[in-house]
N, C-alpha and C positions, 0 to 999 in steps of 0.2 A: 722346139723344132730340131736343133742340132742333135739333141739326145735321141729323138726318134729316127733321124737320118742315120746316126751311127748304129742304132739297134738294127735297122733294116739292112744296112750295108753288111753288118756282121752276119745276119741270117742268110743273106744272099751268097755268102762265101761257101756254103755247103755245096753249091753247084760246081765248085772248082774241084771237089774231091770225087772219088769214085762213089757211085756208079755213073755220075754225070760227066766227069772228066773234062770239064771246061776250064782247063788250067789258066787260060788268059783272064778269067774272071777274078782270080785272087788279086792281081795287081790293081784292078779297078776297085774291088771291095775294100782292100786295105788302104788304097790311095785316098778314098773318101775320108777315112779317119785321119790320115796324115794332113790332108787339106784343111780339115777342121782344126787340128792341133797347131798348125804352123802360124795361125793368125796371131798378129802381134798383141791383140787384146786378150788372148787366152791366158788364164791363170791356172796354177797347178791343181787346185780343187776342182775346177770345171773340167780340166783335162782328165783327171781321175774318173769323173763320172762318164765322160765320153768313152774312155777306154773300157770302162766297166760295161757300158751299154753295148759297145761293139763286141766285146768278148762274150757277154751273156747271150747275145743273139747268135753268134757263130757257134758257140759250144752247145747251146740247147738245140739248135737246128741240126747240128751234126751228130749229137749224142742222144737224141730223143728215143732211139731204139732201146736204151737202157730201161725204159718204162716197161717193156715187154717182160724182162727178166723179173722185175719186182711184182708186176701185176699177174701175169699168166702163170709164172712158175714159183714166185716167192710168196704168194699168198696175200699180198697187200691189195687194198682196193685201188681202183683206177685213179680216183682223185688224189689219194695219198701217194701213190707211185709217181704221178706227175709232179706233185708238190716237192717230193724228196729229190727227184732228178733236177728239177728247176733250181732248187736250193744248192744242189751240188754244182751245177753249172755256174750259178751266180758266185759261188765261192771260188771256183777255178778262175772266173773272170777277174778276180782281184789281181792276178798276175799282169794281164794286159792293162788293167787300170793303173797299177803302180808304174808300169813302163811308160804309159802316156803322161802321168803326172811328173815323172822324172824328166822326160823329154821337155816338157813345158818349163820346168824349173831351170834346166840347163841350156835351153834353146839358144842357138847361135844366130847372129845376123848373117854370117857368110853362108850361102846356100849349100856349098859342098860339105861343110862341117855339120850343118843342120841335117843333111841326108844321112851321113854316117852315124850321127848321134841317135837318130830315130831308129835306124836298123840295129844299132848296138843295144839300145834300151829294150827293143822288142825281143830280139833273140836271147838277150840276157834273161828276160822274164821267162821265155820258153825253156831255156836250160834249167832254170830254177823249178819250173812246174814239172819238168820231167825227171828231176833228180832229188828234190826234197818233197815233203808231204804235199799231196799223196803220191808223188812220183807217177804222174799220169800224163805221158807225152802224146797221147792220142790227139790227132788233128793239129799237129804242128804244121805251120803253113808250108814248109818245104815239101811235104808229102804231095801237095797238089802238082808238083813239077816233075812227075814221072814222064817218060816218053809219051807223046812227041814234043814235050816242052823243050825249047832250046837250052834251058837251064839244067836239064837232067845230066848233061855231060860233066857238070861240076861235082856230082854226087860222089864219084870214086875219089875225088881230091879232098873235099871238105865235109862230106856227109850231109845228112838231112838238115842239120842246123846251119851249115855253111850255105846250102842251097836256099834256105829260108832267109839268111842274111842278104844274099845277093838279090833275091826276090824283093825284099824290102827296099834295098838300094834302088833297084830298077823302078819300082813303083813310086818311090819318093822323087826320083829324078824326073819321071814323066809328069808328076804334079808340078814340080818346079818349072819344067819346060812349058807347062800350060799357064801357070800363074805368074811366072817371073820372066819377062822378056829378056832381061840381061843374061839369064842363065840358059835360055832356050837352046841355042845351038850346041853349047858344050854338054848340057845335060842329055840331049838326044844322042850325041856321039858316044858318050860314056855308056849309055843304055845299050846302044847297038854293039859296042865292043864287048860288053859283058855277055850279051846273048850270043854273039858270034863266037866268043871264046868257048862257051858251053856247047854250041853246035859243033865246033871243031873237035872238042875233046871226045865227042861221041865216037869218033873214028880211031881213038887211041885204044889199043888192046893192052890192058894192064896185066892180064893173067892169060895163061895158056892151058889148053887141054892136056891131060896127062893120062896115059894108059888106055886100055881098050874100053869101049862102051859097056855099060852094065844094064841089064834089063831090070826095070823097077815096076812094081805094081802099087800104086797109091790108091788105097781103097776107101770108099765113102759108103758106110753102111746105112746112113739116113735113118737113125733111130730118133723118134720124137722125144723131146726132153721130158715130157710128162709120162713117158713109158720107160725111160732109162733106169729109174731107180725102183721100179715095182718088183717086188719079190716073186709075183706070180708069172712074170715074163722073163725072169733071169735066165732060166735054162734055155729058153728059146733064143735069147740073145747070145749066149755062149755057143750054142750050136750054129747060129748064123755066122759067127766069127770064123768057125772052122770051115763052114761051107764056102764063105767068100775067099778065104785063103786058098782053098782047093780050086776054086773057080778061076782065080787069077794067079797062076804060078809064075814066079820070076826069081831072079837072083836076090832081090831085096823086095820083100812084101811088107807093106806098112799099114797097120790099123791105127786109127786116130786116137787122140786123147781120151782116156777113160772108156776105151772100147770094151774093156772088161770091167764093169762097174762095181767092183768090190775089191777087197784086199787080196793080194797074191796068195797069202796064207790060207784064204778061205775058198780058193778055187777047188772044184771037185778033184779028187785024187786021180792022177793020171792025165789030167786035162792038158797041162803044158807039155807033157811027154808026147801026147798025141800030136800036138801042133809041131813039136820038134821032129817027130818021125816024118810027118807030111812034108815039112820044109826040106829035110835032108833028102827025101825021095826025089825032089825036083832040083836038087843042088843049090838051094837057097837058104836065106835067113828071114825069119819073120820078126818084125818089130811091133810090139803090142803095148797099148796104153792100159795101165793098171795102177791101182793104189798099193803102196807098200808101207810097212811100219817097222819100227825098231824096238829094241828091248825097253827103252825109256818111254814108250808110248807115242813117239813122234809119227805123224801121218805125212806121207809123201805122195805127190802126184808124179808118177814115174812112167817110164817105158822100160821094157825088158826085151831081150832078144832070145830067140830059140831057133836052132837050125844047125848049119854046118859049122859056124864059128862058135867059140866059147860063149857061155852065158854072160851077158853084160847088162848093165842097167844105167839109166840116167834119171835123176830126179829134178823136178822143176825148182829153180832157185829164186827167180823174181816172181813173187806171188801177187795176186790181184787183191788190192785192198777191198774189204767188205765181202768179196766173193770167196777168198781163200784164206784170209786171216783177218783178225779183228783189231782194227786200230784202237789205240788207247782212247777211252772215253766214249766208245760207240757200242757198249754192251746193250743199250736200249734198242738199237737197230736190229740186233740179232734176236731180240725177244719178239719183235714184230714180224720179221721175215723168216721163211723156212728155206734155208740154204744148206744142202748137205755138204759134208766135207769142208766146212768153213773154218777149220782150225788146223791148217796144214803147217808143215815145217819146211823151211828152205833147204834145198839139197846141197848147197855149197857152191862157192865161186869157181873152183878149179876141179872139174870132174873130167874123167877120161873120155876121149872120143870113142864112139862106137866103131869098131873095125869089122866090117862085113863086106863080102864080095870084093875084097881087094881095095875097098874105099875106106877112108877115114871120115866118118860122118859127124858133123857138129850138130847136136840136137838142140832144139829149143821148143818149149811147149807153150802153145797158145800165146798168151800175153807177152812172153819173153821176146817175141819177134819185133816188138816196138822199141827195143833198147839196142840200137846199133853198136854203140861203143862197148857194150857188154859182150855182144856176140863175137867181136873180133878177138876176144881172148883165145878162141879156138883156132885162130889163123896165124900164120899161113899153113899150119899142119893139115887142117881139114881140107878135103877135096870136094865135099858136098855139104850143103846145109839142108837140114830137114826140120820142118815144123809140123807138129801134130796138134790139132785143135778140136774143140767142141764148141761151136757157136750156136748150137741149137737153143741155148738160153735166150737168144735175141730174135728168134722167129725169122720171118722173111723180111729182113730189114737191110739197112745200109751197112750194118756191122760187117757182113761178109765181104762185099767188094772193097770196103775201106781197109780191111785187114789184108786182102790180097794186094792192094796198092802199097801197103807198108812192106810186104815181102818183096815187091818190085824194087823199092828203095834199098832194102837190105842186099839184094842181088847186085845192084849198081855199086854199093859201097864196098862189098866184099869181092866182086869179080868172080863169084861162084854161082852155080845153079842153085836155086831155092826150090826144094821139093816140098809139097804141101799135101798132107793127108788129113782130111777133116770129116767130121761126122755128117754134117748137112751141107757143107760148102764153105769156101770154094777150093776144091781139090784140084791140084794141077802142078805144072812145072813152069818156073820162071827162069828165063835165060840170064846169063851174066850181064847182058846189056839192058836188063830191065823189061824186056819184052816177054809176053806170056806165050809160051810154046804150046801148051795144052791146058785146057781147063774143063772140068766136068760140070754139067749143069747142076745148080744147087737143088736140094731136095729131091734128088734121085739117087737110087742105089746103083753102084757100079764102081768102076776103077779107071784110072788113067794108067795104061800099060804102055811103056815106051822105053827106048834106049837113051841113056844119058851118059855123059862123060864127066869125070872129075876134072877139076881145074887146080892149078898151082900158081904160085906167084903172089905178089903183093900189090895192092893199090896204095896210093899215098894215104888213104884213110886207114888202111890196116897198119901202116907205119905209125901214124900220129894221132889217130882217133879224132876226138873233138877238141884237142888242145889248141890247134891254131885258131879256131873260131873263139874259144874261151879267152885265149890271150888277147886276140884282137878286140873283143868286147871290153875287157878290163882296161886295155890301154886307151881306147877311145873314151871310156867313161872317166878315167883318171885325168886325161887331157882336158875334158870339158869341165870336170870339177875344179881343176886348177884355174881355168879361166873364170869360172863362176866366183871363186874365192877372191880373185883379183878385182872383179867388178864390185 
């Protein structure tokens, strides 16, 4: 029965993420697991299974949209697609399983130490999941606390992992207040202080607008994924790109990831020159998603600029495992699935900012938007953050609103507007405070055309990144390990 309870509690956590946005549910869902693990009769092996059950339920409920990519567009049967994604989620759930087992092994009698230990184990596991194989930080618990959550104010200070740590602390404190009469009053007061601190920090302006507003057109072409790579529709797609750029003139006009679904060198002669002339005619620059290559045969997922400013480019650096590169030992998967451009090359850690319309734009392509500590390499020099994505792979699913929610966290961390141009959704503008200024309805063709201002300055997260929370996790674990050795 505890195993089933943990599984269902984990699955229920999906309601805390976008598009449901019931942020208050995550402390309840995670608190169920903590309540099970804190029992004195719990053993590490059983704790491992409970953590694995909670993680499997949470990850599969939140990532089941991956089935669409394998089944509808990857050529795998529905049962095989479900089985592979279920196995993937169960493998990722080993991280919360290890966190739970470690907590039980080092569990303290004193309730305050117990609370900090559980939060450190959990966020330590999330940091590992996001930075070692397969480096997949999607659905970190901190993402549930975008505004209007009172914990959102901590994001510019500690980032998404710090928000997740404080969420875990508050959740565990509430469980202690419920189950431990001795701790009730103090646990409730600490919870209130953490939430009040986050609420108060929402009113701190870490960064400031700079320069005059610029007109941007964030274009959403809405090309179905099963049409994107067809040779018989290629010329229509290329003409559609030209038409959309002409329809939405602006100082910065953005087409999404792979809006030109072929190599730059294979574009029709004069095509880019035509776009450049059109952009110059309206006094602007066009940013286009296209694939590029080098002399050694490397394939890059890139954006290029054409218009008033000099020609510039950026290539995606953090690639998607299985979708954009082949992890060691998974050649069998690529023999089963039909995934185009799945052997790409990283673009490099330190690429130049795009300078267009008087703005310094920090680019990130699709999946890169989930790595906050990597994006701050471009700060504080960048005045705008721009993400271009193609989530048509995942159909009409939770992938799009979940990705927008992550962009909201990146805006909070960086204190910069987050501009998004996507193929099928969700295209829009996120304000530096994490609120969504404008968003286009998914699966429609159009554009968000609006004025935005660049921002300058540093949030504490820009200064320090994830290091404070990493150091805090290590110190808590070392302290508890020292106590365990003494016992």
